[in-house]
C-alpha positions in Angstrom: -38.1 21.5 40.7 -38.3 23.0 37.1 -41.1 21.9 34.9 -43.5 19.0 35.2 -42.2 15.5 36.8 -42.9 12.0 35.2 -42.3 9.3 37.8 -41.4 5.8 36.5 -41.5 3.0 39.1 -43.0 -0.3 39.6 -44.8 0.9 42.7 -46.9 3.5 40.9 -50.1 2.5 40.3 -51.8 2.8 36.9 -48.5 3.4 35.1 -47.2 0.7 32.4 -43.5 0.2 32.7 -41.1 0.3 29.8 -39.2 -3.0 29.6 -36.4 -4.3 27.6 -34.5 -7.6 27.2 -31.3 -6.5 29.2 -29.8 -8.6 31.8 -31.4 -8.1 35.2 -29.6 -7.7 38.7 -28.6 -10.6 40.5 -31.3 -12.6 42.3 -31.6 -11.1 46.0 -33.1 -14.4 47.0 -29.8 -16.5 45.8 -27.7 -13.8 47.7 -29.6 -14.3 50.9 -29.3 -18.0 50.6 -25.4 -17.6 50.5 -25.6 -15.2 53.3 -27.7 -17.5 55.4 -25.5 -20.6 54.9 -22.6 -18.5 55.9 -24.3 -17.1 59.0 -25.4 -20.7 59.9 -21.7 -22.0 59.8 -20.8 -19.0 61.9 -23.2 -20.0 64.5 -21.9 -23.6 64.7 -18.4 -22.4 64.7 -19.1 -19.8 67.4 -21.1 -22.4 69.7 -18.3 -25.0 69.5 -15.5 -22.2 70.3 -17.5 -20.9 73.2 -18.0 -24.4 74.6 -14.4 -25.1 74.2 -13.0 -21.9 75.5 -15.2 -21.8 78.7 -14.5 -25.3 79.7 -10.9 -25.3 78.9 -10.4 -21.6 80.6 -12.1 -23.0 83.6 -10.1 -26.2 83.8 -6.9 -24.3 82.9 -7.6 -21.5 85.4 -7.3 -18.7 82.5 -9.6 -15.6 83.0 -8.5 -14.7 79.3 -9.7 -17.8 78.0 -12.9 -17.9 79.8 -13.5 -14.0 78.7 -12.8 -15.2 75.1 -15.3 -18.0 75.5 -18.1 -15.8 76.7 -17.3 -13.5 73.8 -17.8 -16.4 71.4 -21.1 -17.2 73.4 -22.4 -13.6 72.6 -21.2 -14.3 68.9 -23.9 -17.1 68.8 -26.4 -14.6 69.5 -25.0 -12.1 67.2 -24.9 -14.5 64.1 -28.3 -15.9 65.0 -29.8 -12.1 64.7 -28.0 -12.0 61.3 -29.5 -15.3 60.1 -32.9 -14.1 61.2 -32.4 -10.7 59.7 -31.2 -12.2 56.3 -34.2 -14.7 56.3 -36.9 -11.9 56.5 -35.1 -9.2 54.4 -35.5 -11.1 51.2 -39.6 -11.0 51.7 -40.9 -9.4 48.7 -42.6 -6.0 48.8 -46.3 -5.6 50.0 -48.8 -2.9 50.2 -47.2 -1.9 53.8 -43.7 -2.3 52.8 -43.3 -1.0 49.1 -39.5 -0.8 49.4 -39.4 -4.5 50.6 -38.1 -5.7 53.9 -34.5 -5.0 53.5 -34.2 -2.6 56.3 -34.4 -5.5 58.8 -31.2 -6.7 57.7 -29.6 -3.4 58.6 -31.5 -3.6 62.0 -29.8 -7.0 62.6 -26.4 -5.2 62.1 -27.4 -2.6 64.7 -28.3 -5.3 67.1 -25.0 -7.1 66.4 -23.4 -3.8 67.4 -25.5 -3.4 70.7 -24.6 -7.1 71.6 -20.8 -6.5 71.0 -20.8 -3.4 73.0 -22.9 -4.9 76.1 -20.8 -8.1 75.9 -17.5 -6.1 75.9 -18.5 -4.3 78.9 -19.5 -7.4 80.8 -16.3 -9.1 79.9 -14.3 -6.0 81.3 -16.2 -6.2 84.6 -15.8 -9.9 85.0 -12.1 -9.8 84.0 -11.2 -7.6 87.0 -13.2 -9.4 89.8 -10.2 -11.6 91.0 -7.2 -9.6 90.0 -5.4 -9.3 93.1 -6.2 -12.8 94.4 -3.2 -15.5 94.4 -4.1 -18.5 92.6 -2.3 -21.0 90.1 -1.1 -19.7 86.6 -3.0 -20.9 83.7 -2.4 -24.4 82.2 -0.7 -25.2 78.8 -4.4 -26.0 77.5 -5.4 -22.6 77.5 -2.7 -21.7 74.9 -3.9 -24.6 72.6 -7.5 -23.5 73.0 -6.7 -19.9 71.7 -4.5 -21.0 68.8 -7.7 -23.2 67.6 -9.9 -20.2 68.2 -7.4 -17.9 66.0 -7.3 -20.3 63.2 -11.4 -21.0 62.9 -12.0 -17.1 63.3 -9.5 -16.4 60.7 -11.2 -18.7 58.4 -14.8 -17.7 59.0 -13.9 -13.8 58.9 -12.6 -14.2 55.5 -15.5 -16.0 54.2 -18.0 -13.6 55.9 -16.1 -10.5 54.5 -16.1 -11.8 50.9 -19.7 -13.1 51.0 -21.0 -10.1 52.7 -19.4 -7.6 50.5 -20.3 -9.5 47.4 -24.0 -9.4 48.2 -24.0 -6.1 50.0 -25.1 -7.4 53.5 -24.3 -4.9 56.1 -25.2 -7.6 58.8 -22.9 -10.3 57.3 -20.0 -7.8 57.1 -20.6 -6.5 60.6 -20.5 -10.2 61.8 -17.2 -10.7 59.9 -15.9 -7.6 61.7 -16.9 -9.4 64.9 -14.8 -12.3 63.8 -11.9 -9.9 62.9 -12.0 -8.5 66.4 -12.1 -11.9 67.8 -8.8 -12.8 66.4 -7.2 -9.7 67.8 -8.9 -10.6 71.2 -7.5 -14.0 71.1 -3.9 -12.9 70.3 -4.1 -10.3 73.1 -5.5 -13.2 75.5 -2.7 -15.7 74.1 0.0 -12.9 75.1 -1.5 -12.4 78.5 -1.6 -16.2 79.1 1.8 -16.6 77.9 3.2 -14.1 80.2 1.3 -15.7 83.3 2.8 -19.1 82.4 6.3 -17.7 81.8 6.7 -15.8 85.2 4.1 -16.3 87.9 5.6 -14.0 90.2 5.6 -11.1 87.8 2.9 -11.7 85.4 0.2 -13.6 87.1 -2.3 -10.5 86.8 -1.6 -10.3 83.2 -4.0 -13.0 82.5 -6.8 -10.8 84.2 -5.7 -7.5 82.3 -5.8 -9.7 79.0 -9.4 -10.4 79.6 -9.9 -6.7 80.2 -8.2 -5.7 77.1 -10.4 -8.2 75.1 -13.4 -6.4 76.8 -12.2 -3.0 75.4 -11.6 -4.2 71.9 -15.0 -5.8 71.8 -16.6 -2.7 72.9 -14.8 -0.6 70.3 -15.9 -2.8 67.5 -19.7 -2.8 68.8 -19.4 1.1 68.6 -18.1 0.8 64.8 -20.9 -1.6 63.9 -23.4 0.8 65.4 -22.1 3.7 63.8 -22.2 1.9 60.2 -25.6 0.6 60.7 -26.8 4.0 62.0 -25.7 5.6 58.9 -27.5 3.3 56.7 -30.8 3.7 58.7 -30.3 7.5 58.2 -30.4 7.0 54.6 -26.6 8.3 54.1 -25.8 8.6 50.3 -23.3 6.1 48.8 -19.8 7.1 47.9 -19.3 9.6 44.9 -17.9 6.8 42.8 -21.3 4.9 42.8 -23.4 7.9 42.2 -21.2 8.7 39.1 -21.7 5.3 37.6 -25.5 5.9 38.0 -25.1 9.3 36.1 -22.8 7.6 33.5 -25.3 5.0 32.7 -28.3 7.1 32.7 -26.8 9.6 30.2 -26.1 6.7 27.9 -29.8 6.5 27.1 -30.8 8.2 23.8 -32.9 11.3 24.5 -31.3 12.1 27.9 -29.7 15.6 27.6 -28.4 15.7 31.3 -29.0 14.2 34.6 -29.8 16.7 37.1 -30.0 15.1 40.4 -29.2 11.5 41.7 -30.2 10.2 45.2 -29.7 6.8 46.5 -30.5 5.0 49.8 -29.6 1.5 50.8 -32.5 -1.0 51.6 -31.1 -4.4 52.9 -29.0 -5.6 50.1 -29.2 -3.2 47.5 -29.9 0.7 46.7 -33.1 2.4 45.6 -32.3 5.2 43.4 -34.2 8.6 42.7 -33.0 10.1 39.5 -33.8 13.5 37.8 -33.2 13.6 34.3 -33.7 16.4 31.6 -35.1 15.7 28.1 -36.2 17.8 25.1 -39.4 19.9 26.3 -40.9 19.6 22.9 -41.1 15.6 23.4 -44.6 14.4 24.2 -45.3 12.9 27.5 -45.4 9.3 26.0 -42.0 9.9 24.4 -40.5 11.3 27.7 -42.1 8.5 29.7 -40.4 5.8 27.2 -37.0 7.5 27.7 -37.6 7.3 31.5 -38.4 3.7 31.3 -35.3 3.0 29.4 -33.2 4.8 31.9 -34.7 2.7 34.7 -34.3 -0.4 32.8 -30.7 0.2 31.8 -29.6 1.3 35.3 -31.0 -2.0 36.9 -29.4 -4.0 34.1 -25.9 -2.5 34.2 -25.6 -1.7 38.0 -26.5 -5.1 39.8 -26.4 -3.0 43.3 -29.5 -1.2 42.4 -32.8 -2.6 43.3 -35.1 -0.1 41.6 -35.0 3.4 40.0 -37.6 6.1 40.4 -37.1 8.5 37.3 -38.2 12.1 37.2 -38.3 13.7 34.0 -37.9 17.4 33.5 -37.7 19.6 30.6 -34.2 20.9 29.4 -35.1 24.4 28.9 -32.6 26.6 27.3 -32.1 30.2 28.2 -33.4 31.5 24.9 -36.5 29.0 25.0 -37.5 28.8 28.6 -41.0 30.3 29.0 -41.4 33.4 31.0 -43.9 33.2 34.0 -45.8 36.0 35.4 -44.7 37.0 39.0 -47.1 35.9 41.8 -50.2 38.3 42.1 -49.5 39.6 38.7 -52.3 39.6 35.8 
């Protein structure tokens, strides 16, 4: 780093923050309340669908429907994890967690991925247990149960995607992907059941293979969710468009000559940003500090997805004015 650094953050002890009257970002507690309501609705829907599909699948002799019901039962656990993660993620920062508790929300998404992958493997194993046995074909009630599941899952998936992306919730979006794959799985199961009912002699085993296909889809979805959550846990940078918006906002503050570096990492619903700006080296520490405070305040006000900004101030040395430093060891 060239020159001195002036850090401006609400976490730094002994530093008075610059504040302005600009609009503040959306309330994370309100966002979390919306997310928890959606997650709770998902738990209730998954519990009802799980009970219906397992009971109907047993009575209608359909392995695919039972497999779908078991998947829905796993969704109850996944949505419960999401609900818990959101409840804890909004707790305010404290001495031991200066960045807040938002990472628990990302961990919840990771657990959802594990549940999906493990549940899919169990469904695959269970679906092939009686594949060679002779038995009656599935009853028509199996088709009705799957149609209801497709309708309910389609509605819940759309709601979770919309709310999850609006509040930047990784776990709720993961749960939405879970619902979306349930639709695909139910369509696969519906096709398999339809074939088994249509021609028992030729396609009776299709019901079992349909359940196996459901399991494969669930495993692949779990792997995707695990990947996305892992990238967030590793502090992967957001897209270049978001970084460009941070730069564009910072340079609008009078006194900022250039934005040198921008780093960002997601913590729960929002991002924490590290920003390096360059100012006139002739400015006093107090003036530079005021500029940094305005950058922090304006970035948080204009970009609702930014939780906080740590601003580093560097001198904007020009080639002709940059001081010459002695080489190491010279006098």
